[in-house]
C-alpha positions as CSV (number, residue, x, y, z in Angstrom):
1,M,116.9,121.8,98.6
2,Q,114.1,123.2,100.9
3,R,113.2,126.8,100.6
4,P,113.1,128.4,104.1
5,L,109.5,129.0,105.3
6,L,108.9,132.5,106.8
7,S,106.2,133.6,109.2
8,A,103.8,134.3,106.3
9,D,104.3,130.8,104.9
10,I,103.6,129.3,108.3
11,R,100.4,131.3,108.5
12,D,99.3,130.1,105.1
13,L,100.0,126.5,106.1
14,Q,97.9,126.9,109.2
15,H,95.0,128.4,107.3
16,A,95.1,125.4,104.9
17,L,94.8,123.0,107.8
18,E,92.1,125.0,109.5
19,A,90.1,124.6,106.3
20,T,91.0,120.9,106.3
21,S,92.5,121.3,102.9
22,V,95.2,118.6,103.3
23,N,96.1,118.6,99.6
24,D,96.6,122.4,99.5
25,F,98.8,122.0,102.6
26,Y,101.0,119.3,101.1
27,N,101.2,121.1,97.7
28,Y,102.3,124.3,99.3
29,L,105.2,122.5,101.0
30,M,106.0,120.3,98.0
31,Q,106.5,123.4,95.8
32,R,109.0,124.6,98.3
33,G,111.1,121.4,98.2
34,Y,109.8,119.6,101.2
35,G,110.2,115.9,100.4
36,F,107.8,114.4,103.0
37,A,105.1,116.7,101.7
38,A,105.6,115.3,98.2
39,W,105.8,111.8,99.6
40,A,102.5,112.3,101.6
41,G,100.7,114.3,99.0
42,E,100.8,111.7,96.3
43,S,98.0,109.7,98.0
44,I,95.0,111.5,96.5
45,K,91.4,110.6,97.3
46,T,89.0,110.5,94.3
47,G,85.4,109.7,95.2
48,Q,85.4,106.2,96.8
49,N,88.8,105.3,95.2
50,Y,92.3,106.1,96.1
51,V,94.8,106.8,93.3
52,V,98.3,105.8,94.4
53,P,101.5,104.7,92.6
54,T,101.3,100.9,92.3
55,A,105.1,100.5,92.2
56,D,105.5,102.2,95.6
57,F,104.6,100.0,98.5
58,L,105.2,102.8,101.0
59,R,102.3,104.7,99.6
60,N,100.0,101.9,98.3
61,S,97.3,102.8,100.8
62,P,94.9,105.7,101.4
63,I,97.4,107.2,103.9
64,P,101.2,107.3,103.1
65,G,103.3,104.9,105.0
66,I,100.4,103.1,106.8
67,C,100.2,99.3,106.4
68,S,97.4,98.5,104.0
69,P,95.7,95.8,106.1
70,I,94.6,98.4,108.6
71,F,92.2,99.9,105.9
72,Q,90.2,96.7,105.8
73,I,88.7,97.7,109.2
74,L,88.7,101.5,108.9
75,G,85.8,103.3,107.3
76,E,86.1,106.3,105.0
77,T,85.5,108.8,107.8
78,Q,88.2,107.3,109.9
79,V,90.6,107.3,107.0
80,D,89.9,111.0,106.3
81,K,90.4,111.9,109.9
82,M,93.7,110.1,110.0
83,R,94.9,111.9,106.9
84,I,94.1,115.2,108.6
85,D,95.7,114.2,111.9
86,L,98.9,113.2,110.0
87,A,99.1,116.5,108.3
88,R,98.5,118.4,111.5
89,S,101.1,116.3,113.3
90,Y,103.6,117.1,110.5
91,F,102.8,120.8,110.8
92,R,103.4,120.7,114.5
93,A,106.8,119.1,113.9
94,L,107.7,121.9,111.5
95,Q,106.6,124.5,114.0
96,R,108.9,122.9,116.6
97,I,111.8,123.2,114.1
98,A,110.9,126.9,113.6
99,R,111.0,127.5,117.4
100,T,114.6,126.3,117.4
101,S,115.6,129.0,114.8
102,T,116.6,132.4,116.0
103,E,114.6,133.9,113.2
104,T,111.6,131.7,113.8
105,I,111.7,130.2,110.3
106,I,111.6,126.6,109.0
107,E,114.9,125.8,107.2
108,R,114.7,122.0,106.9
109,D,112.3,119.0,106.6
110,V,111.7,116.5,109.4
111,N,114.4,114.0,110.3
112,A,114.1,110.3,111.3
113,F,113.4,111.0,115.0
114,E,110.8,113.7,114.1
115,I,108.9,111.7,111.5
116,S,108.6,108.8,114.0
117,G,106.9,111.3,116.4
118,V,104.6,112.5,113.6
119,Y,103.3,109.0,112.9
120,R,103.1,108.1,116.6
121,E,101.0,111.1,117.4
122,A,98.7,110.6,114.4
123,L,98.3,106.8,115.0
124,E,97.6,107.1,118.7
125,R,95.0,109.8,118.1
126,N,93.2,107.1,116.1
127,G,93.6,104.3,118.6
128,L,96.4,102.6,116.6
129,S,99.9,101.6,117.5
130,M,103.3,102.4,115.8
131,E,103.4,98.9,114.4
132,N,100.8,100.1,111.9
133,W,103.4,102.5,110.4
134,N,105.1,100.7,107.5
135,L,108.5,102.2,108.4
136,Y,108.4,101.2,112.1
137,F,110.0,97.8,111.7
138,P,112.6,98.9,109.1
139,F,113.6,101.8,111.4
140,M,113.8,99.4,114.4
141,V,115.9,96.8,112.5
142,L,118.2,99.5,111.1
143,K,118.7,101.0,114.5
144,R,119.5,97.7,116.0
145,L,122.0,96.8,113.3
146,G,123.6,100.2,112.5
147,G,122.5,102.6,115.1
148,E,120.6,105.9,114.8
149,A,123.1,107.2,112.1
150,A,122.0,104.4,109.7
151,V,118.4,105.3,110.3
152,D,119.1,109.0,109.6
153,V,120.8,108.2,106.3
154,Y,118.0,105.8,105.2
155,W,115.2,108.2,106.1
156,E,116.7,111.3,104.6
157,F,117.2,109.6,101.2
158,L,113.8,108.0,101.3
159,R,112.1,111.2,102.3
160,D,113.5,113.1,99.4
161,T,112.9,110.5,96.6
162,P,109.8,112.2,95.3
163,M,111.9,115.3,94.4
164,R,114.1,113.1,92.2
165,S,113.6,111.0,89.1
166,S,110.7,108.5,89.5
167,H,112.9,105.4,89.3
168,I,114.9,106.6,92.3
169,G,111.8,106.1,94.5
170,I,111.3,102.7,93.0
171,V,114.8,101.7,93.8
172,A,114.5,103.0,97.4
173,N,111.4,100.9,97.9
174,L,112.8,97.8,96.3
175,A,116.0,98.2,98.5
176,T,113.8,98.4,101.6
177,I,112.0,95.2,100.7
178,A,115.3,93.4,99.8
179,F,116.8,94.6,103.1
180,M,113.9,93.1,105.1
181,Y,113.9,89.9,103.2
182,K,117.6,89.6,104.0
183,Q,116.9,90.1,107.7
184,T,114.6,87.0,107.8
185,M,117.9,85.0,107.8
186,S,119.5,87.1,110.5
187,T,121.2,85.3,113.4
188,D,119.5,87.9,115.7
189,T,116.2,86.4,116.8
190,K,114.6,89.8,117.4
191,V,115.7,91.1,114.0
192,R,114.3,88.0,112.3
193,Q,111.0,88.4,114.1
194,M,110.6,92.0,113.1
195,A,111.5,91.3,109.5
196,N,109.0,88.4,109.3
197,S,106.3,90.5,111.0
198,W,106.8,93.4,108.5
199,L,106.7,91.1,105.5
200,S,103.5,89.4,106.8
201,R,101.9,92.9,106.9
202,N,102.7,93.5,103.3
203,P,101.1,90.4,101.6
204,A,101.0,91.8,98.1
205,M,104.8,91.9,97.8
206,D,106.6,89.8,95.2
207,S,108.9,86.9,96.0
208,Q,112.4,87.5,97.3
209,D,114.0,86.5,93.9
210,T,111.7,88.8,92.0
211,I,112.4,91.7,94.3
212,E,116.2,91.2,94.0
213,T,116.0,91.0,90.2
214,R,113.9,94.2,89.9
215,F,116.2,95.8,92.4
216,N,119.2,95.0,90.2
217,W,117.4,96.5,87.2
218,G,116.7,99.6,89.3
219,L,120.4,100.0,90.2
220,D,121.3,100.0,86.5
221,A,118.6,102.6,85.8
222,A,119.9,104.7,88.6
223,R,123.2,105.0,86.9
224,F,121.7,107.2,84.3
225,S,120.6,110.1,86.4
226,D,120.6,111.6,89.9
227,Y,122.3,109.0,92.0
228,Q,123.5,111.5,94.6
229,G,123.3,109.9,98.1
230,L,122.3,106.5,96.7
231,A,125.6,104.8,97.7
232,S,125.3,105.9,101.3
233,F,121.6,104.8,101.3
234,L,122.5,101.3,100.1
235,E,125.4,101.1,102.5
236,A,123.1,101.9,105.5
237,L,121.0,99.0,104.4
238,D,124.1,96.8,103.9
239,L,123.2,96.3,100.2
240,E,125.6,96.4,97.4
241,G,125.3,99.0,94.6
242,H,127.9,97.9,92.1
243,G,128.9,100.9,89.9
244,I,126.9,103.4,92.0
245,P,129.5,106.1,92.9
246,H,129.7,107.8,96.2
247,D,129.0,111.6,96.2
248,G,131.8,113.4,94.3
249,D,132.8,110.2,92.4
250,D,132.2,110.6,88.7
251,S,133.2,107.1,87.8
252,V,129.8,105.7,86.8
253,R,129.9,102.3,85.2
254,I,127.1,101.8,82.6
255,A,126.3,98.2,81.5
256,P,126.7,98.0,77.7
257,T,123.9,95.6,77.2
258,L,120.8,94.3,79.1
259,Q,122.5,90.9,79.4
260,A,124.8,92.6,81.9
261,V,121.7,93.4,84.0
262,G,120.9,89.7,84.2
263,L,117.8,89.4,82.1
264,S,116.6,85.9,81.7
265,K,115.6,84.3,78.3
266,T,112.0,84.9,79.2
267,D,112.6,88.6,79.9
268,K,114.4,88.9,76.6
269,A,111.5,87.2,74.8
270,H,109.1,89.9,76.1
271,A,111.5,92.8,75.3
272,P,111.5,94.5,71.9
273,M,114.5,93.4,69.8
274,E,116.3,96.7,70.0
275,D,116.3,96.4,73.8
276,W,118.7,93.6,74.0
277,E,120.9,93.8,70.9
278,T,124.6,93.7,71.8
279,E,125.2,97.3,70.6
280,L,122.7,99.7,72.2
281,E,122.7,103.3,73.0
282,S,122.4,104.0,76.7
283,A,119.0,105.7,76.2
284,H,117.5,102.5,74.8
285,I,118.8,100.5,77.8
286,Y,117.4,103.1,80.2
287,R,113.9,102.9,78.6
288,A,114.0,99.1,78.7
289,L,115.0,99.1,82.3
290,M,112.3,101.5,83.3
291,A,109.7,99.5,81.4
292,R,110.6,96.4,83.5
293,L,110.6,98.4,86.7
294,T,107.2,99.9,86.2
295,G,105.6,96.8,84.6
296,T,104.9,98.7,81.3
297,R,105.6,97.8,77.8
């Protein structure tokens, strides 16, 4: 839940940007519940290196949501400029939201239409096209298949994942990849072309089978915590979430063993014995699932 931003808050945000303190700008908004700020603020520059969550393809580059290959041709100065331009574009979008309020306050985060404008403005200021935004093709495919309503549901869930448990974000990313893999077999030529183009711009992604397996693990992990909105998110992507309840439905199905998640013999061989015994407490299953999702032991 976002906390409304008053005139004083807006001034503080403007001062942070005037001082080119992008991290302070994002942290200020993140602390007040603005999901995109948390999403963008996790990309932190440290010297010559960029520290980013390796499990999250949407932010596995120096600028959140920008396709990684573009950074092979951009220098450090250009990257820094784009990070500042993106923050300023985001702030202008928030200011436009404020102008629609009778009290000139900001009461919500950016929607799908507004975030598209944010990236378009920042990219074009740096001589780049919208195709360099990693959500451009998923948005276009979703709009073509399900209309703007599907895009809205998808974006609002994805935008707010950093404010939830860490594995919810992993599931959201895996779901997006699984969705785009699925569209490579679409009977719609345009959809097929966009899906293949998007996948070609993300060469570090795993195989379709691996993505689907990890996605299924993620769904089981999601049953143990804040699944609110997940069913609608998966429905927008035309993906199944067996056992994931819609909002207001408390009938959560929990798999009794890791065998129910579909672990192979190889997976079990790498798992501690207590992770796949037939009688397990749900907490043990949860830890094992998260270890698989994050690649840790």
